[in-house]
PDB file of N, CA, C and O in Angstrom:
ATOM      1  N   MET A   1      13.462  -2.881 -58.642  1.00  0.00           N
ATOM      2  CA  MET A   1      12.441  -2.180 -59.485  1.00  0.00           C
ATOM      3  C   MET A   1      11.825  -3.405 -60.048  1.00  0.00           C
ATOM      4  O   MET A   1      12.510  -4.355 -60.427  1.00  0.00           O
ATOM      5  N   ILE A   2      10.257  -3.376 -60.113  1.00  0.00           N
ATOM      6  CA  ILE A   2       9.457  -4.333 -60.853  1.00  0.00           C
ATOM      7  C   ILE A   2       9.207  -4.238 -62.206  1.00  0.00           C
ATOM      8  O   ILE A   2       8.687  -3.248 -62.720  1.00  0.00           O
ATOM      9  N   SER A   3       9.645  -5.486 -62.962  1.00  0.00           N
ATOM     10  CA  SER A   3       9.830  -5.060 -64.342  1.00  0.00           C
ATOM     11  C   SER A   3       8.258  -5.361 -64.701  1.00  0.00           C
ATOM     12  O   SER A   3       7.402  -5.803 -63.936  1.00  0.00           O
ATOM     13  N   ASP A   4       8.082  -4.895 -66.460  1.00  0.00           N
ATOM     14  CA  ASP A   4       6.675  -4.762 -66.831  1.00  0.00           C
ATOM     15  C   ASP A   4       6.144  -6.194 -67.329  1.00  0.00           C
ATOM     16  O   ASP A   4       5.164  -6.423 -68.038  1.00  0.00           O
ATOM     17  N   GLU A   5       6.946  -6.982 -66.835  1.00  0.00           N
ATOM     18  CA  GLU A   5       6.656  -8.557 -67.450  1.00  0.00           C
ATOM     19  C   GLU A   5       5.691  -9.396 -66.603  1.00  0.00           C
ATOM     20  O   GLU A   5       6.194  -9.922 -65.610  1.00  0.00           O
ATOM     21  N   ASP A   6       4.388  -9.609 -66.831  1.00  0.00           N
ATOM     22  CA  ASP A   6       3.352 -10.097 -66.103  1.00  0.00           C
ATOM     23  C   ASP A   6       4.161 -11.181 -64.999  1.00  0.00           C
ATOM     24  O   ASP A   6       5.381 -11.215 -64.836  1.00  0.00           O
ATOM     25  N   ASP A   7       3.390 -11.839 -64.464  1.00  0.00           N
ATOM     26  CA  ASP A   7       4.028 -12.628 -63.255  1.00  0.00           C
ATOM     27  C   ASP A   7       4.005 -14.041 -63.941  1.00  0.00           C
ATOM     28  O   ASP A   7       4.821 -14.797 -63.413  1.00  0.00           O
ATOM     29  N   VAL A   8       3.436 -14.495 -64.770  1.00  0.00           N
ATOM     30  CA  VAL A   8       3.481 -15.983 -65.333  1.00  0.00           C
ATOM     31  C   VAL A   8       4.769 -15.970 -66.197  1.00  0.00           C
ATOM     32  O   VAL A   8       5.569 -16.904 -66.139  1.00  0.00           O
ATOM     33  N   SER A   9       4.951 -14.911 -66.985  1.00  0.00           N
ATOM     34  CA  SER A   9       5.823 -15.167 -68.151  1.00  0.00           C
ATOM     35  C   SER A   9       7.301 -15.030 -67.119  1.00  0.00           C
ATOM     36  O   SER A   9       8.142 -15.928 -67.068  1.00  0.00           O
ATOM     37  N   PHE A  10       7.404 -13.687 -66.314  1.00  0.00           N
ATOM     38  CA  PHE A  10       8.476 -13.406 -65.091  1.00  0.00           C
ATOM     39  C   PHE A  10       9.163 -15.263 -64.303  1.00  0.00           C
ATOM     40  O   PHE A  10      10.297 -15.742 -64.275  1.00  0.00           O
ATOM     41  N   LYS A  11       8.045 -15.703 -63.882  1.00  0.00           N
ATOM     42  CA  LYS A  11       8.162 -17.016 -62.847  1.00  0.00           C
ATOM     43  C   LYS A  11       8.649 -18.047 -63.975  1.00  0.00           C
ATOM     44  O   LYS A  11       9.577 -18.772 -63.619  1.00  0.00           O
ATOM     45  N   ALA A  12       8.131 -18.241 -65.383  1.00  0.00           N
ATOM     46  CA  ALA A  12       8.310 -19.055 -66.350  1.00  0.00           C
ATOM     47  C   ALA A  12      10.046 -19.163 -66.624  1.00  0.00           C
ATOM     48  O   ALA A  12      10.733 -20.184 -66.649  1.00  0.00           O
ATOM     49  N   ARG A  13      10.610 -17.252 -66.880  1.00  0.00           N
ATOM     50  CA  ARG A  13      12.121 -17.337 -66.994  1.00  0.00           C
ATOM     51  C   ARG A  13      12.752 -17.336 -65.770  1.00  0.00           C
ATOM     52  O   ARG A  13      13.887 -17.814 -65.778  1.00  0.00           O
ATOM     53  N   LEU A  14      12.362 -16.965 -64.808  1.00  0.00           N
ATOM     54  CA  LEU A  14      13.014 -17.695 -63.301  1.00  0.00           C
ATOM     55  C   LEU A  14      13.461 -18.836 -63.302  1.00  0.00           C
ATOM     56  O   LEU A  14      14.632 -19.106 -63.038  1.00  0.00           O
ATOM     57  N   ASP A  15      12.410 -19.815 -63.658  1.00  0.00           N
ATOM     58  CA  ASP A  15      12.508 -21.063 -63.559  1.00  0.00           C
ATOM     59  C   ASP A  15      13.485 -21.705 -64.349  1.00  0.00           C
ATOM     60  O   ASP A  15      14.144 -22.630 -63.874  1.00  0.00           O
ATOM     61  N   ARG A  16      13.642 -21.323 -65.469  1.00  0.00           N
ATOM     62  CA  ARG A  16      14.439 -21.508 -66.717  1.00  0.00           C
ATOM     63  C   ARG A  16      15.648 -21.146 -65.748  1.00  0.00           C
ATOM     64  O   ARG A  16      16.302 -22.120 -65.375  1.00  0.00           O
ATOM     65  N   MET A  17      15.966 -20.155 -65.377  1.00  0.00           N
ATOM     66  CA  MET A  17      17.259 -19.498 -64.828  1.00  0.00           C
ATOM     67  C   MET A  17      17.850 -20.125 -63.751  1.00  0.00           C
ATOM     68  O   MET A  17      19.062 -20.078 -63.539  1.00  0.00           O
ATOM     69  N   GLU A  18      16.990 -20.755 -63.005  1.00  0.00           N
ATOM     70  CA  GLU A  18      17.125 -21.560 -61.744  1.00  0.00           C
ATOM     71  C   GLU A  18      17.903 -22.974 -62.325  1.00  0.00           C
ATOM     72  O   GLU A  18      18.934 -23.566 -62.006  1.00  0.00           O
ATOM     73  N   ARG A  19      16.625 -23.226 -63.558  1.00  0.00           N
ATOM     74  CA  ARG A  19      17.599 -24.904 -64.014  1.00  0.00           C
ATOM     75  C   ARG A  19      19.013 -24.844 -64.638  1.00  0.00           C
ATOM     76  O   ARG A  19      19.847 -25.740 -64.511  1.00  0.00           O
ATOM     77  N   ARG A  20      19.225 -23.508 -65.439  1.00  0.00           N
ATOM     78  CA  ARG A  20      20.393 -23.547 -66.311  1.00  0.00           C
ATOM     79  C   ARG A  20      21.501 -23.374 -65.662  1.00  0.00           C
ATOM     80  O   ARG A  20      22.556 -23.991 -65.811  1.00  0.00           O
ATOM     81  N   THR A  21      21.153 -22.147 -64.611  1.00  0.00           N
ATOM     82  CA  THR A  21      22.722 -21.214 -64.066  1.00  0.00           C
ATOM     83  C   THR A  21      23.649 -22.576 -63.194  1.00  0.00           C
ATOM     84  O   THR A  21      24.803 -22.424 -62.795  1.00  0.00           O
ATOM     85  N   PRO A  22      23.206 -23.291 -63.103  1.00  0.00           N
ATOM     86  CA  PRO A  22      23.994 -23.946 -61.499  1.00  0.00           C
ATOM     87  C   PRO A  22      24.325 -25.172 -62.892  1.00  0.00           C
ATOM     88  O   PRO A  22      25.440 -25.633 -62.645  1.00  0.00           O
ATOM     89  N   SER A  23      23.999 -25.556 -63.663  1.00  0.00           N
ATOM     90  CA  SER A  23      24.666 -26.725 -64.827  1.00  0.00           C
ATOM     91  C   SER A  23      25.712 -25.748 -65.520  1.00  0.00           C
ATOM     92  O   SER A  23      26.921 -25.974 -65.486  1.00  0.00           O
ATOM     93  N   LEU A  24      25.227 -24.794 -66.065  1.00  0.00           N
ATOM     94  CA  LEU A  24      26.268 -23.999 -66.630  1.00  0.00           C
ATOM     95  C   LEU A  24      27.753 -23.505 -65.643  1.00  0.00           C
ATOM     96  O   LEU A  24      28.917 -23.757 -65.953  1.00  0.00           O
ATOM     97  N   LEU A  25      27.377 -22.903 -64.662  1.00  0.00           N
ATOM     98  CA  LEU A  25      28.441 -22.781 -63.715  1.00  0.00           C
ATOM     99  C   LEU A  25      29.482 -24.133 -63.415  1.00  0.00           C
ATOM    100  O   LEU A  25      30.708 -24.021 -63.429  1.00  0.00           O
ATOM    101  N   ALA A  26      28.988 -25.015 -63.228  1.00  0.00           N
ATOM    102  CA  ALA A  26      29.361 -26.443 -63.039  1.00  0.00           C
ATOM    103  C   ALA A  26      30.394 -26.723 -64.335  1.00  0.00           C
ATOM    104  O   ALA A  26      31.516 -27.141 -64.053  1.00  0.00           O
ATOM    105  N   HIS A  27      30.084 -26.526 -65.610  1.00  0.00           N
ATOM    106  CA  HIS A  27      31.046 -26.530 -66.451  1.00  0.00           C
ATOM    107  C   HIS A  27      32.302 -25.844 -66.528  1.00  0.00           C
ATOM    108  O   HIS A  27      32.505 -24.637 -66.392  1.00  0.00           O
ATOM    109  N   PRO A  28      33.121 -26.767 -66.764  1.00  0.00           N
ATOM    110  CA  PRO A  28      34.542 -25.983 -67.349  1.00  0.00           C
ATOM    111  C   PRO A  28      34.979 -25.264 -68.164  1.00  0.00           C
ATOM    112  O   PRO A  28      36.148 -24.895 -68.277  1.00  0.00           O
ATOM    113  N   HIS A  29      33.807 -24.915 -69.006  1.00  0.00           N
ATOM    114  CA  HIS A  29      34.353 -24.057 -70.460  1.00  0.00           C
ATOM    115  C   HIS A  29      33.449 -22.873 -70.219  1.00  0.00           C
ATOM    116  O   HIS A  29      33.846 -21.725 -70.421  1.00  0.00           O
ATOM    117  N   TYR A  30      31.884 -23.230 -69.661  1.00  0.00           N
ATOM    118  CA  TYR A  30      30.746 -21.952 -69.595  1.00  0.00           C
ATOM    119  C   TYR A  30      31.032 -21.468 -68.302  1.00  0.00           C
ATOM    120  O   TYR A  30      31.154 -20.264 -68.078  1.00  0.00           O
ATOM    121  N   GLY A  31      31.114 -22.092 -67.685  1.00  0.00           N
ATOM    122  CA  GLY A  31      31.423 -21.378 -66.153  1.00  0.00           C
ATOM    123  C   GLY A  31      31.991 -20.541 -66.117  1.00  0.00           C
ATOM    124  O   GLY A  31      31.366 -19.683 -65.492  1.00  0.00           O
ATOM    125  N   PRO A  32      33.274 -20.059 -66.560  1.00  0.00           N
ATOM    126  CA  PRO A  32      33.653 -18.294 -66.766  1.00  0.00           C
ATOM    127  C   PRO A  32      32.991 -17.595 -67.381  1.00  0.00           C
ATOM    128  O   PRO A  32      32.762 -16.468 -66.942  1.00  0.00           O
ATOM    129  N   LEU A  33      32.465 -18.007 -68.588  1.00  0.00           N
ATOM    130  CA  LEU A  33      31.423 -17.328 -69.418  1.00  0.00           C
ATOM    131  C   LEU A  33      30.339 -16.608 -68.738  1.00  0.00           C
ATOM    132  O   LEU A  33      30.018 -15.420 -68.757  1.00  0.00           O
ATOM    133  N   VAL A  34      29.836 -17.674 -68.106  1.00  0.00           N
ATOM    134  CA  VAL A  34      28.054 -17.561 -67.254  1.00  0.00           C
ATOM    135  C   VAL A  34      28.358 -16.506 -66.240  1.00  0.00           C
ATOM    136  O   VAL A  34      27.550 -15.590 -66.088  1.00  0.00           O
ATOM    137  N   ARG A  35      29.739 -16.570 -65.353  1.00  0.00           N
ATOM    138  CA  ARG A  35      30.064 -15.640 -64.454  1.00  0.00           C
ATOM    139  C   ARG A  35      30.697 -13.852 -65.018  1.00  0.00           C
ATOM    140  O   ARG A  35      30.552 -12.799 -64.397  1.00  0.00           O
ATOM    141  N   ALA A  36      31.233 -14.019 -66.062  1.00  0.00           N
ATOM    142  CA  ALA A  36      31.497 -12.991 -67.121  1.00  0.00           C
ATOM    143  C   ALA A  36      30.448 -12.170 -67.491  1.00  0.00           C
ATOM    144  O   ALA A  36      30.603 -10.954 -67.375  1.00  0.00           O
ATOM    145  N   ALA A  37      29.180 -12.715 -68.007  1.00  0.00           N
ATOM    146  CA  ALA A  37      28.439 -12.202 -68.510  1.00  0.00           C
ATOM    147  C   ALA A  37      27.115 -11.791 -67.234  1.00  0.00           C
ATOM    148  O   ALA A  37      25.971 -11.450 -67.537  1.00  0.00           O
ATOM    149  N   GLY A  38      27.663 -11.941 -65.753  1.00  0.00           N
ATOM    150  CA  GLY A  38      26.554 -11.813 -65.310  1.00  0.00           C
ATOM    151  C   GLY A  38      25.088 -12.389 -64.380  1.00  0.00           C
ATOM    152  O   GLY A  38      24.339 -11.936 -63.515  1.00  0.00           O
ATOM    153  N   ASP A  39      25.236 -13.570 -65.116  1.00  0.00           N
ATOM    154  CA  ASP A  39      24.197 -14.248 -65.325  1.00  0.00           C
ATOM    155  C   ASP A  39      23.982 -14.687 -63.391  1.00  0.00           C
ATOM    156  O   ASP A  39      22.914 -15.063 -62.907  1.00  0.00           O
ATOM    157  N   VAL A  40      24.995 -14.542 -62.782  1.00  0.00           N
ATOM    158  CA  VAL A  40      24.471 -15.129 -61.446  1.00  0.00           C
ATOM    159  C   VAL A  40      24.129 -13.786 -60.649  1.00  0.00           C
ATOM    160  O   VAL A  40      23.432 -13.928 -59.644  1.00  0.00           O
ATOM    161  N   GLU A  41      24.486 -12.679 -60.943  1.00  0.00           N
ATOM    162  CA  GLU A  41      23.870 -11.605 -60.270  1.00  0.00           C
ATOM    163  C   GLU A  41      22.268 -11.195 -60.853  1.00  0.00           C
ATOM    164  O   GLU A  41      21.476 -10.422 -60.313  1.00  0.00           O
ATOM    165  N   LEU A  42      22.067 -12.019 -62.192  1.00  0.00           N
ATOM    166  CA  LEU A  42      20.766 -11.283 -62.819  1.00  0.00           C
ATOM    167  C   LEU A  42      19.979 -12.546 -61.940  1.00  0.00           C
ATOM    168  O   LEU A  42      18.926 -12.231 -61.385  1.00  0.00           O
ATOM    169  N   LEU A  43      20.338 -13.592 -61.839  1.00  0.00           N
ATOM    170  CA  LEU A  43      19.517 -14.519 -60.782  1.00  0.00           C
ATOM    171  C   LEU A  43      19.093 -14.148 -59.720  1.00  0.00           C
ATOM    172  O   LEU A  43      17.964 -14.389 -59.292  1.00  0.00           O
ATOM    173  N   GLU A  44      19.788 -13.636 -59.272  1.00  0.00           N
ATOM    174  CA  GLU A  44      19.734 -13.337 -57.825  1.00  0.00           C
ATOM    175  C   GLU A  44      18.861 -12.072 -57.666  1.00  0.00           C
ATOM    176  O   GLU A  44      17.900 -11.980 -56.903  1.00  0.00           O
ATOM    177  N   GLU A  45      19.388 -10.979 -58.604  1.00  0.00           N
ATOM    178  CA  GLU A  45      18.242  -9.950 -59.099  1.00  0.00           C
ATOM    179  C   GLU A  45      16.370 -10.903 -59.475  1.00  0.00           C
ATOM    180  O   GLU A  45      15.315 -10.515 -58.973  1.00  0.00           O
ATOM    181  N   MET A  46      16.446 -11.610 -60.035  1.00  0.00           N
ATOM    182  CA  MET A  46      15.264 -12.083 -60.544  1.00  0.00           C
ATOM    183  C   MET A  46      14.822 -12.936 -59.212  1.00  0.00           C
ATOM    184  O   MET A  46      13.732 -13.439 -59.485  1.00  0.00           O
ATOM    185  N   ARG A  47      15.169 -13.258 -58.051  1.00  0.00           N
ATOM    186  CA  ARG A  47      14.488 -13.767 -57.004  1.00  0.00           C
ATOM    187  C   ARG A  47      14.323 -12.863 -56.338  1.00  0.00           C
ATOM    188  O   ARG A  47      13.277 -12.860 -55.688  1.00  0.00           O
ATOM    189  N   ILE A  48      15.174 -11.810 -56.206  1.00  0.00           N
ATOM    190  CA  ILE A  48      14.667 -10.853 -54.969  1.00  0.00           C
ATOM    191  C   ILE A  48      13.173  -9.787 -55.816  1.00  0.00           C
ATOM    192  O   ILE A  48      12.364  -9.002 -55.322  1.00  0.00           O
ATOM    193  N   GLU A  49      13.356 -10.204 -57.024  1.00  0.00           N
ATOM    194  CA  GLU A  49      11.927  -9.390 -57.704  1.00  0.00           C
ATOM    195  C   GLU A  49      10.491 -10.420 -57.282  1.00  0.00           C
ATOM    196  O   GLU A  49       9.425 -10.018 -56.815  1.00  0.00           O
ATOM    197  N   TRP A  50      10.840 -11.702 -57.586  1.00  0.00           N
ATOM    198  CA  TRP A  50       9.561 -12.315 -57.378  1.00  0.00           C
ATOM    199  C   TRP A  50       9.151 -12.433 -55.902  1.00  0.00           C
ATOM    200  O   TRP A  50       8.049 -12.666 -55.404  1.00  0.00           O
ATOM    201  N   ARG A  51      10.303 -12.217 -55.369  1.00  0.00           N
ATOM    202  CA  ARG A  51      10.072 -12.536 -53.619  1.00  0.00           C
ATOM    203  C   ARG A  51       9.033 -11.018 -53.668  1.00  0.00           C
ATOM    204  O   ARG A  51       7.873 -11.331 -53.397  1.00  0.00           O
ATOM    205  N   GLU A  52       9.177  -9.594 -53.926  1.00  0.00           N
ATOM    206  CA  GLU A  52       9.021  -8.500 -53.701  1.00  0.00           C
ATOM    207  C   GLU A  52       7.355  -8.524 -54.698  1.00  0.00           C
ATOM    208  O   GLU A  52       6.462  -7.804 -54.251  1.00  0.00           O
ATOM    209  N   ARG A  53       7.034  -9.424 -56.088  1.00  0.00           N
ATOM    210  CA  ARG A  53       5.864  -9.746 -56.458  1.00  0.00           C
ATOM    211  C   ARG A  53       4.576 -10.356 -55.462  1.00  0.00           C
ATOM    212  O   ARG A  53       3.402 -10.067 -55.228  1.00  0.00           O
ATOM    213  N   GLU A  54       5.523 -11.321 -55.064  1.00  0.00           N
ATOM    214  CA  GLU A  54       4.669 -12.354 -53.593  1.00  0.00           C
ATOM    215  C   GLU A  54       4.126 -11.579 -53.155  1.00  0.00           C
ATOM    216  O   GLU A  54       2.901 -11.468 -53.201  1.00  0.00           O
ATOM    217  N   GLU A  55       5.100 -10.634 -52.466  1.00  0.00           N
ATOM    218  CA  GLU A  55       4.730  -9.774 -51.498  1.00  0.00           C
ATOM    219  C   GLU A  55       3.256  -8.558 -51.744  1.00  0.00           C
ATOM    220  O   GLU A  55       2.365  -8.305 -50.934  1.00  0.00           O
ATOM    221  N   ARG A  56       3.435  -8.055 -53.007  1.00  0.00           N
ATOM    222  CA  ARG A  56       2.283  -7.596 -53.461  1.00  0.00           C
ATOM    223  C   ARG A  56       1.343  -8.055 -53.893  1.00  0.00           C
ATOM    224  O   ARG A  56       0.332  -7.358 -53.982  1.00  0.00           O
ATOM    225  N   ALA A  57       1.344  -9.389 -54.314  1.00  0.00           N
ATOM    226  CA  ALA A  57       0.452 -10.091 -54.605  1.00  0.00           C
ATOM    227  C   ALA A  57      -0.431 -10.320 -53.306  1.00  0.00           C
ATOM    228  O   ALA A  57      -1.644 -10.115 -53.256  1.00  0.00           O
ATOM    229  N   ARG A  58       0.433 -10.816 -52.168  1.00  0.00           N
ATOM    230  CA  ARG A  58      -0.523 -10.783 -50.439  1.00  0.00           C
ATOM    231  C   ARG A  58      -1.007  -9.721 -50.148  1.00  0.00           C
ATOM    232  O   ARG A  58      -2.061  -9.828 -49.522  1.00  0.00           O
ATOM    233  N   ALA A  59      -0.680  -8.748 -50.339  1.00  0.00           N
ATOM    234  CA  ALA A  59      -0.709  -7.442 -50.058  1.00  0.00           C
ATOM    235  C   ALA A  59      -2.016  -7.226 -50.642  1.00  0.00           C
ATOM    236  O   ALA A  59      -2.903  -6.913 -49.848  1.00  0.00           O
ATOM    237  N   ARG A  60      -2.314  -7.327 -51.846  1.00  0.00           N
ATOM    238  CA  ARG A  60      -3.700  -7.177 -53.079  1.00  0.00           C
ATOM    239  C   ARG A  60      -4.546  -7.642 -52.124  1.00  0.00           C
ATOM    240  O   ARG A  60      -5.532  -7.098 -51.628  1.00  0.00           O
ATOM    241  N   LYS A  61      -3.895  -9.068 -51.846  1.00  0.00           N
ATOM    242  CA  LYS A  61      -5.376 -10.581 -51.480  1.00  0.00           C
ATOM    243  C   LYS A  61      -5.601  -9.495 -50.098  1.00  0.00           C
ATOM    244  O   LYS A  61      -6.739  -9.092 -49.855  1.00  0.00           O
ATOM    245  N   LEU A  62      -5.066  -9.302 -49.705  1.00  0.00           N
ATOM    246  CA  LEU A  62      -5.339  -8.828 -48.027  1.00  0.00           C
ATOM    247  C   LEU A  62      -6.584  -7.649 -47.919  1.00  0.00           C
ATOM    248  O   LEU A  62      -7.513  -7.396 -47.152  1.00  0.00           O
ATOM    249  N   ARG A  63      -5.960  -7.053 -49.277  1.00  0.00           N
ATOM    250  CA  ARG A  63      -6.595  -5.358 -49.088  1.00  0.00           C
ATOM    251  C   ARG A  63      -8.011  -5.950 -49.427  1.00  0.00           C
ATOM    252  O   ARG A  63      -8.947  -5.804 -48.641  1.00  0.00           O
ATOM    253  N   TRP A  64      -8.170  -6.759 -50.863  1.00  0.00           N
ATOM    254  CA  TRP A  64      -9.437  -7.481 -51.524  1.00  0.00           C
ATOM    255  C   TRP A  64     -10.115  -7.891 -50.312  1.00  0.00           C
ATOM    256  O   TRP A  64     -10.937  -7.106 -49.839  1.00  0.00           O
ATOM    257  N   GLU A  65      -9.862  -9.201 -49.627  1.00  0.00           N
ATOM    258  CA  GLU A  65     -10.352  -9.416 -48.484  1.00  0.00           C
ATOM    259  C   GLU A  65     -10.950  -8.678 -47.565  1.00  0.00           C
ATOM    260  O   GLU A  65     -12.043  -9.030 -47.119  1.00  0.00           O
ATOM    261  N   ALA A  66     -10.184  -7.273 -47.038  1.00  0.00           N
ATOM    262  CA  ALA A  66     -10.439  -6.461 -45.799  1.00  0.00           C
ATOM    263  C   ALA A  66     -11.893  -6.007 -46.598  1.00  0.00           C
ATOM    264  O   ALA A  66     -12.861  -5.800 -45.866  1.00  0.00           O
ATOM    265  N   SER A  67     -12.093  -5.825 -48.296  1.00  0.00           N
ATOM    266  CA  SER A  67     -12.751  -4.757 -49.163  1.00  0.00           C
ATOM    267  C   SER A  67     -14.101  -5.793 -48.449  1.00  0.00           C
ATOM    268  O   SER A  67     -14.926  -5.145 -47.804  1.00  0.00           O
ATOM    269  N   ILE A  68     -14.314  -7.158 -48.533  1.00  0.00           N
ATOM    270  CA  ILE A  68     -15.029  -7.759 -48.743  1.00  0.00           C
ATOM    271  C   ILE A  68     -15.744  -7.610 -47.694  1.00  0.00           C
ATOM    272  O   ILE A  68     -16.902  -7.195 -47.686  1.00  0.00           O
ATOM    273  N   SER A  69     -14.887  -8.047 -46.445  1.00  0.00           N
ATOM    274  CA  SER A  69     -15.311  -8.186 -44.561  1.00  0.00           C
ATOM    275  C   SER A  69     -16.354  -7.048 -44.637  1.00  0.00           C
ATOM    276  O   SER A  69     -17.440  -7.246 -44.092  1.00  0.00           O
ATOM    277  N   GLU A  70     -16.096  -5.744 -45.333  1.00  0.00           N
ATOM    278  CA  GLU A  70     -16.422  -4.352 -44.614  1.00  0.00           C
ATOM    279  C   GLU A  70     -17.754  -4.124 -45.250  1.00  0.00           C
ATOM    280  O   GLU A  70     -18.543  -3.234 -44.932  1.00  0.00           O
ATOM    281  N   GLY A  71     -17.949  -5.170 -46.336  1.00  0.00           N
ATOM    282  CA  GLY A  71     -18.873  -4.734 -47.075  1.00  0.00           C
ATOM    283  C   GLY A  71     -20.037  -5.329 -46.866  1.00  0.00           C
ATOM    284  O   GLY A  71     -21.025  -4.998 -47.522  1.00  0.00           O
TER     285      GLY A  71
END
């Protein structure tokens, strides 16, 4: 399910999660808290959503290019 958030802010949020989650998981205190909060699963869901967003953007571009070439 793709959220209502625009692509730019979603990608920024995904990038922040990509940077912080591995370091928090490696920390002896915060690692178990991050796992319990479900951040690992959330990060994977965000990666899947980003791939879907990229696929949709490619499809839009292809449709646009096809409409231009027909005209």
